[in-house]
N, C-alpha and C positions, 0 to 999 in steps of 0.2 A: 546656764552652761556655766563649767570648770571652765580654768583660765587655761586648765593644760589640754596637749592635742590628746585627741579620741585614739584609740587602738581600731585597725585597722578595720572592725568588724561593727563602727559605730562612726564609718563617715558617712553613714549615708542621715544623718542628722544634721550636717552639715550642708548637705544638697537638697536646691529648691527644687521642684516639680518640674522648672526651665531648666534644669539642672546645670543652675548658676550656683557660686559660693551664699551661701546665707548669710554670713557673718563677716567683721573685719577678718582680716589676716595682719595678724602684727611676729615679729620678727622673736624668735625664743629666746632670744641672750636681754634683748633689750628696752623690746616689747615696742620700738617701730612698727608705726602703722607701713604696710607693704601696699595690704587691697582692701576698698572697699567692699561691704555686701553688693551683687551682683555685676562687680565685672568681670566673674571668668568663668569659664565654663569648666564641670569636672571630664576630664580624660584618663581613661585607665592604662596607660600609655607603662609600657614597663621599661625604664634605663638605668643603666650604669653610672652612678652620681659621684662623684669621687669624695672621700669625709670630709666630715663637716671641720673646716680649719679656722684661726680667728687669725686674719691679716693674711698677709700673701705668703708662698710659699720657695721657700730657696732656690735655686736654681740645682743644685746638687739632688733638693729632694724631688723637681722636678724630673732629672736624671735616671733617678734611683727607679719613677714608677710609681706610685700612689695606692694608697690602700684605697678601696669601694665598697660602696655599697648596691645589689640593684632595687632599685625602688616602682613603688607600682605607684599609681593614683596623686594621679597632678590635677594642680588649678593649670588650666592653660586660657594664657590670654594671647588673644591676637593682634594686640598693637602697644607697641612697649614704652610707649607715651602713658597709659591706662595705668602702669604704677604709682601708687604714690612717695614709692619711696624704695629702690634699689636699685643698685651697682654690678656692673658688666665688667667681667675678666677680659685678659685677651683672650682673642681668637684662638684656639683648639681645637683643629679635628673639624671646620665650619662650622664652630659653637664657642658661643661664651659662657662662661656661666656665673648664676647670680648669687651675688650676695646683700645682703644688709648695708645698705647705703650709710647708715649712721658706726653702728659697729663693725661691720666690715667682715663677718661671719657671714661663712659661705664654705661652698656653695649651697643654698637653699633650692637651685633646680637650673636652669641650662635656659639659654637662646637659641632656636637652632634660625642658620642664617641663611638656609634658601628656604624655610616656609613664612619667613618672619616672625613664628610664633614664639613663646615663653611658656615654659612649664614650671611651675611649683611644687615642690613634695608634699604635699601632706604633713607630711608627717616629721618634718624642719618646720613648721611655722606653728604659730597660734593661734587657732580660732576662739575670739571673744565677739 
């Protein structure tokens, strides 16, 4: 398999018969390992995730709003300690956004404080 993320039509090749990820999940930007195989479940949840940015937003950017995209298809992780490498943002609307802990690029997903589940967008990570 190539190191590039597949198009949505190709996601089925990443999902095992048990509904779990077949491959390592890595950061698109620095290649840092985020999840090992079989550590997350496929979830076709739709979520409006802010556009990926490096480092932290300034207070002005937060006040003016942000660009976002509606993404579908996530890796759902039930326990935040399952991650190999992940960063959590400050709380925003009962959620924390997830970033790569090494290069701080993100958000690549979000953590729901109510359910304690984390979601990594398939479109924002590498599968190798």
